[in-house]
N, C-alpha and C positions, 0 to 999 in steps of 0.2 A: 939805352939802344942807339946806335948811330943811324943816319939817314940811310947809309949804303945797306945796312942790315935790314932796316924796314923795308927797303924796297924788294929786298931777298925775300922777306917774309909776305910780300905781298904778291908774290908770283902767282898767277891763275893756273890750275891743272885741270886738264879737260880728260875723263876717264869714261868709256863707253862700257857697261856692263850689263849683260843680259838684255838684248835687243834695246839697244840704244840709250840706256839709261845715261842721262848727263849729269855730270856731277861737276860742281863748281867749287873750288877749295879757297876760302879767303882766310888770310891769317887772322887770327883773334875773332873771329864771328862764328856762328852756327850757321850750318848748311843745311838748307832742306835737300830731301832726297825723294825722287820721285821716279815714276816708270814712264820712259817715254815723253817727257815734258821737260823742255830745257829752261831752266829758272835762270834770271838774271842775278847781278850781285846783290846779296841781302845786306841790310843794313849792319853797321858796323855795332856788334855789342860791347859795351863796356867792359875793360879787362875786370877781373874779380868777379862777374855775374856768371851764371850757368845758363844754359840754353839747351833745351832737346828739340829735334826737328825728326818726324817720322816719315817715311813712304806713305802716301796718302792712298795709293792704289794696290797695295798687296805686293808690292815689289820689293827690291832690298830696303831693309830698314836698318837706319845707322842711327846712331846720337853722337854728339860732340857736347862735352862740358869744358868750360875755361874755368881755369885759377890763375892766380899771378904767377906760379910757377910752372904748372905741366897743362898739357891739352891731353885731355882724356878722350879717347874714342871708342865706341862700343858698337858691335853689330849684332843682330839679330837675323836667322834667316826668315825666308817668307812665312808669314801664316804662324810663327813661333815668338810672340812678343815676349820679353823678359829672359829671354836666355842669349849670350853672346860670350865675346872674348873682350877683354880690355886690354888697351896699350896705353902706357905713360911714357909721353915724350918732354923732355927738360928743355925749356925754350933757349937755355943758354947753349944748348947743343948747337952745333955749325950745320949748316946744309939742311936744316929742316924739310925744305922742297923735297929734297932727294928721299929724306925719311918718309914723307908721306907717301911718295910713289912706291916705295917698296913695300909699306903698310897697305896699300890699295890691292896689290899683287898677291899677297899673303892672304887678305881678306875674300878674294874673288876664289882661291884654291880651296880655302877653309870652307867656303859656302859650297861649293861643288862636292867636297869630301862628306860634308853634313847631309846635302840632299841625297846622296847615294845609301848612307847610312839609313838615313829615315826611311827611304822607298825599300831597302832590304829589310828592315825592321818589319814593315807593314806586310810585306809579303810573306815573311817568316810567320807573323802573326796570324794572317789569314789561313795559312795552310797548315798551322798545328792543330793537333787534336785538344790541346788542352786550352784553358781559359786564361788570358793574361789578366792582371790587375794590378793596380798600384794604388795606395791608401796615403793620403797627407793626414799625419796623425794630429797634428795641430788643428786642422780645420774639419777633420773628417771627410775632405772630399775626397773622391775615387774616381779613378780610371778604369772602366772594364772593356775589355775587348770585346768584338763581335761574336768572338768564339766562345767566350764566357756567357754570353747572352743567349747563343743558341743551346746551350748546354741545359737552360733551365724554360728554353722554350719563347724566348722574347727577342724582341730586337732592340737596339741601342737606344731607340727614341722613346721604349717605354720602360727603360731603366733610369731611375735618377741618380745624380752625381754623389749622394751622401752615402757613408759606410752603412749606415741603417737599412739602406736597400738590399745589401746583402746579408746582414746580421739578422734580419726580422725573417729572412726566409729559412733561417736553419730551424732545424726540429728541435721544438721544445726540450726534449730529452737530452739533446747534445750541446745545446749553447753555452751550458756553464762549462763543459770540458773544453770548448772552443776558446772561450775567453780565456780560461787558464792557461791555456797552451800559448796564446798570445801573449800575455803578461809575463808569463815565464820567459818567453824568447825577448822581450823587450827590456827584461830586467838583467839579461844576460846568461838566465839560467840554462838556456838551451841554445847550441848553436844555429839552429834555424826553427822556423815555425814548420811543424809538421803535424797535420792532425785529418782524420777521416769522420765525416758526419754526415747527416741528412739533408738534401737542399730541397725546398719546396719549388715546385715548377710552375709554370702558368696555368696548367689544368689541375693543379692543387693536389697533384701526387708528389712523392717523395722520391729523391734520387740519392744514392750513395756518391760522395765526393770525396777525393784525395786533395788537400790543400796544402801547398808547400810554399815559404816564403822566407825573406831576410829582411831584416832591418837594415837602415842606413842613416848615418848621421851628416846632413848636408850643411858642413859649416857650424855645426852645434855640437854640443857635449852631449846631448841626449839625442836618440833616435827621432827621427822628424819624417820619415818615410819608410813604408812597409812594401815592398814589392815581391809579387811571386805569380804563381799558377795553379790553377785548378784542375783536376782531371776525374771524368767521369769513370768510375769504378762499379758501376752498378752490374754490369755483367760478371764481374769476378764475385761482387758480394752475392748475387743470387746463384753463382756456381757453389760458393762456399754453403749457403743455406740449404742448396740441395744435399752437397754431402753430408752435412750436419744431420739432416732429416734421414736420410738413408742410413747414417749411421747409429740413430737412436729410435727409428719408427719402423714399423713393420711395412714393408710396401705394399702389403694386400689391403689391410684394414686401415692402415696410418694408426694404428693405437702404438703405445710404447712398446720397444722390443725389450729383450732380457736386458741389453747394458743398462738401458733408460730405467728398467723397473728396478735394478740393482742399485743403481746409483740415487734414485729416489728413497729407495728402502734404507740405504745408508744415511741420508740426510733425516731421515724420520728416527732413526734409532738414535741420533746425535740428539736430537730435539728431546727425545723421551729420557735422556741421560740428564740433559739440563734441567729438565721440570721436575723429574723425580717421580710424580704421581702418573704420568701420560702413559697411555696405552695404545698399541698399534694391532692391527689384524692382517693377516694375509691369507688370502683364499685361493688356493690352486684348484683349477677347474679342468676336468679332462672330459672332453665329449664322449658319449656312449654311441656306438653303431656309425661313427664317421666313416670309417673305411667302406661301411657298405654302401654309403652313399656315393662315394668317390668311385667305387669299383662298378656299381649297377649304372649310375647315372653320367659319370665321368667326372674329370676334375673340374671341367666349369661349373657344373654344380656344387662339387664339393667347396670350391671358391666362394659361389652365391652364398652356401649355407654358412661359413666362416664371416662373411660380411654381414650377415642377418645376426649372427651370434653377437658380433663386435659391438651392433647397435645396441643390441638389448642388454648388454652388459653394461654399457653406458649409460643407461636408463635407470640401473638398479643402483647406482651409487651417485655420491655427492659431487660437485664440481672440484673440490678438494682432495678427493681419492683418484687413485691412478687404476686405469685397465690396461693390461699388458697381454700381447701374444707371446709367448716364450717360444713358440715353434710348434709346426704340426696343428693337431687340434687340442691342444694346451693353453690354458689362459690363466692370468693371474689377478688378482685385487689386491690393492694395498688402502688398507682403511685407516683415514688419520684418527686420532684422538677417539679413540672407542671408549664410552664409557662402562659398559659392561659386556660380557660374554654374549648375553642375548642378542646385543646389537649385531654382532658379527654373525650370531645365527639367523637373525631376521634377515639379513642380507644375503644370506646362504639360500634362505627358502625363497626370498623373491627371484633369486638367479635361478634356482630349480624350476620354479613354476614358469618363470618367462621363457626359458628354453623349451619346455613341453608344448610349447603352443605351435601349432604346424606353421612352416615356412613353405611358401610355394615356389618351388624349384622345377622350372621345365613344364609349368603347369600342372604339376601335382604337388600336394602336400606332402612334406617331409618333416619328420619329427625327430629331434635329437636332444635326449636327455642328458646328463651329467653326473660325475661323480667328484664330490667337492671334500677337500682337506682344508680345515681351518685351524690356524694358530694365532691366539690373542697373548699379547706378551709387553712385559714393561722393556723388555730387550737390553737387561743390565749389563750383560756379558756376552750376548749373541751378537753375531755378524750376520749380514745378508744372506749368506752360505747356509748358515744355521737354521735359520728361520725358514728358508724354501725347503730345505732337507726336510726339516719336520713338517712342514705343510704337505709335502710329496709322502712321507709315512703314512699322515692321516689320510691323503687321498687315497691311498692304496688299501687302507682299512676300509674305507667306505666302499670301494670297489667289491671288497671281498664281503660285504654285506648284501651286495646285489645292487643292480642299476638304480640310478636316480636318488643316490643316497649321499648324506654329507657325515663326516667324523670329526670330531673336536680331538687335537692333539693333547695327549698328556704324555708325562714323562715315562711312563712305562713302556710306551710306544718306541720311545729312543732306544730301549733298552732292546725291544724286539728288533728293531731295524739293525743294530749292532748284530745281534744273534742271526739276522738274516743275511748281513754280510759274511758272517763267519760261516753260515752254512752255504753258502754260495761256494766259497773254496772246498768246502768238504764234500760238496755235490761233485765237483770237477774230480776231486781226487778219488772219491768213491766209484766213480765209473771207471777209471785207469785200474784200480785195486779190486774190480770185481765184489764190490759190497753189495751189489743189486742182485735180486732173486725175484722169479716170477711165481706168483702163485694164480692158482686158477679155481674158479667159481663155475661148479657144474649146471647146466641147463638141462632140466628135463621135460618130457612131452605129458600131455594129459594122463597118459597111463604109469607115470613115475620113471620111463625109461630114460637112458642116456640119449639127449637132443644136442649137445654140444656143450662148450666152455668159453668162458669169458677170461682173458689174460689180463692179472693185475700186478703192477711191479709193487715190491717191497724192497726197503733199503735197510740193511742190517746196520746201522748207523753204530760205530765204535764208541761213541759217548752218549747218544741218546737213545740207544736200542732200535727195536724196531719200528721204523715210520712209515704210515699209510700214504697213498697217492697224493691226499690232501695237504700233506707236510712238505711236499717237495715238488709237486706236478707245475703249480703256477711259477715257481722260480726256476724252474728248467726252462719253462716256455720263455720266460723274460730274458733268460740268460743265452738262449740259443742251444742248451744243452739236448732239449727235448729231442733234436735230431738224432744223436747217438743215443739216446736211452730210447727213442722209439725203434730205431735198426735193432736194438738188443731184444726189447721186448718181442717184435714181431718174428725174429730169428729164433729166439727160444719157444715161442709158441708153434712155429710151423713145425720145429724139429720134434717138440712134443707131440704136435698132430700127427706126425708120420708113424711116430711109436703107436699111437693109439688106433691108426687105420689098419696096422697089422692084426690089432685084437678085436675091432668093431668095424669089419669092412663093408657091412651090407647095411647099417642103418644111416639115415640121412642127417648127419650131424654135422656142425660146423664150430670153427675156431673163430671167435671174436675177439679183434683187437681194436683198441680206440686210438682214433687221430685226433691229434689237437688241431687247432687253426692254422699254427704255425705251419706245422706238417703238410697241411692241406695247400699252403703257398709254395711249398717246396717244388721248384722246377723238375728236379730229378727223382722225385717219389716213385711213379711209375718204373723207372728203370732199377731203383732200389729194390721195389717189390719183387721184381723179376728177377733180380740176382739172388734174392734170400729164397724164392720159391725153388730156384734151379738147384742151390746149394743144398737145400735140405730135401729135394723131390717131393714137398707137398703139393697136394692137387689143388689147384687155384680156385676150384668150384665148391670145396670146404671152408675157404677163409672168406671170412666177414667182415669186412671195415665199418666200426661205428663211429657216428659223429652224433653230436648234441643236434637239437633241431636249431638252436641260435647259430650253430656254426655252420650249418647248411645254408642258413638265411643270409647270415653276413658275408660268407664266402661266395656269393653265387657265382660270379665269373669264373673264378678259380675252381671252385668246387664243380660246377656243371662239366668242365672240360674233363676233368679229372676223373670223375666218377663214370662218366661216359667211357674214358679210356679202361678204367678198371673192369668196367661191366662187359668190354669187349674181350678181355681174358677170362671171363666167367667168374670174376669176384664179385662177392654179395656185398650189398649195402644196406645198415641198419639204422635206423633214426633213433638215436637214444633219448631218454627223458621226455617222451612226446607228451603234449599238453603244459608245459612249464614255460614255454617260450611264446612265439609268435602263433603256432598253430597254424600255419598256412597249409591248407589240404593242397593247394595247387601242386606244391613242392613235391608232395608225394607222389604226384602223376608224372612229373616232369622228371625226377631223379629216379623213378622206377625201384623204389625202395623196396627190399625184400622182406624186412623184418621192421617192426614196430614194437619198441619198448615201453611199457606203460610205468609210468615213474612210480617209487614206492608210497609218495604220500597217498596218492590215488588209491592204492591197494589197502593202504591203514585206514584212509577216510571211509571207504566201503562199510567198515564196521563201527565207525564212531559218528560219522556226519551223516544229518539227514539228506538224502539224495544222494548220498556217496557213491552207493552201489549203482545208481543208474548212470554216473559217470562213467563207472568202469563197464558196464553194460554198452553203453555209446561207443566207447572207445574199441571194444573188443569187434562189435558189431562192423565199425566203420572199417577197421583192418580187413575184415573178413570181406566186406563188398567190394573192397578195392585189391582183393587177392594179396593181401600183406599177411605175413604170420605175425600174430600177437604174442610178446612175450612179457608176462606179468613180473617185475621185479620186486625184491624185499618181501617175499613170502616167509612168514615166520612162525604161522599157526596152521593147525590143522584144518581149522574154521576157516582161513582166507584159502587155503588151497581148495577146500570144499566148495566155497563160494565161487571161485575162479573156474573151478571144472565145470558148474552148474552154469554159467554165464556163455562156457563154450570155449574160454581161453585155451588156445592149442600147446603154449609152453610157459615156463615159469623157473626162476630161480631164486634162492634166499637162504636164508640160514636153516628154515625148517628142513631143506633137503640136504645142503652142506655149506660149510663156511668156506672163503676161501681157502685152497689147498696147494701144498708143494706139490711139485711133480709127482715125487715118489708116493705120497700120500694120494694125489688123485688117481693114479693107476690103481692102488690099492682099493679106493673108493670103488672105481670103475668096475673092478674084478668083483665086489662084494654086490654091486649094483646089477651087474649084467646076470650074476648067478641068481640074484632074487627074482628078475623078470624072466628067466626062462622058464 
């Protein structure tokens, strides 16, 4: 290099940067850079050596490295040591000083742009709802934003710089899946990291977060950096949990609902098929008298009873069993791994006894028994619907036996259920085709004279022959066909009564027509009765509505209003089968009953049971003292009739006088009876 060139290279440059930073540039030497302090020329560093000088007080940081061929200049913004831009200048290039001047202009502009970017990033990070993070894979060092720390309830000073500070907070059940997701992304199996997991907070609770990130390789073949953000998704997860709860749980009792019960039953069936020798049991439970509680005490009382029942059912089974509310007052139990049929029966007995215990509702004890259908099966070729159907069939068999009973399903019941379904279709068709006929059983007074008749429907079934009410009334009640059948019975009875009235106008006789619980609930029943009376011209005072003792007590709200309205029209009321139900004497006064029927079992028991005659005497005297006419049912012998007359029973009916007769046969019997009593 010539002397002239050396002089040009030794030209000093002075540049004031950001508050009078004074920079001396001396060719072939390292230069110290500081903020607000002017430095004199530095010692010449021999060519071939490298030297670094940094800003001592946080100002502009620069570095110069010297080689025999190039001058390397690097810069770093304030407080960001280790990040910079590098420029190579060939010493052989002319006008080195001009190149240095242009370089510093570019440095100043780049620093200003960098500072603006950093400030913009900090503002975005502070305002973002997501927590930002960066992970140096080689060292495990992490950078966590303030928002990330806020999500878990900590400050940045409370969170360590190592990745373990994050990973150790992941829920134990989620950490394996998270690590797998990270490995898959780092190995290129997924375009980005994306995972949902639970993160432990400062108060040791867990919240759900959604993590997204992407790996980068800074000058390396393999990823060295993982950068991403974390979102708090607890609100969404809670909403999803609520949706799942309401989709599979009963909202009142929190028991499994029908959908969840069916799903668990399906899983139990699969386990039975896999194991071969396993058995399960399903118990279908229907509460007795629940409607009476709802109607008399209100729906809130009914809800209270359902809650009490659900708790008692839980106490009757094991933790691996399932208790479900299928709807209304119907519950179901799924018993896993039932060893014997007796095990299922034992559970049914526990349930029955538990539900018989009184429950305090609105300050008064309420008891609700139940009817239970039981299915015990290996479930080889059955579906959940099949098993529930069979349990339902058994439950109805239990109801037919009386309240508080259970019944175990057997294959013959399935055939009965199919027959019942067939009968339902035939019942509907039979009403339309006129296959029903009304028979009448006479009622006599103590002298044997005509005192009334009871209308009893019969079904002349084209396939099964003559069917009695016990064969189809319950089916008609369940299907709603009892409404049409009831209208038919009352219309036919009133029409016959009008004809009889022409023959026996002076005697105080009545036509008795039975009403079912569903008919009592019918809002337009009084209007229907009015229409029938007007059409037939029959006297309302000779019409007597018969309801069983249980119906009166269970339908108190509906029945009370109905009976009052009917009595206002002159229609009479008869309590049927008295003494077989609740025997609540207060209702005899409340509903102003005109007739009280003494059930057949008491009449027959007066001859065969010790003290039986005393029971009949008490019932007759009770009715007499309340100004109610007693009617003894089921009289079959002269001895029974003599006993009843000796006790002062004013009326009776039974095969001893006449079996149920067709309308024509009744009119013939009436002619003969009238002539005999004349």
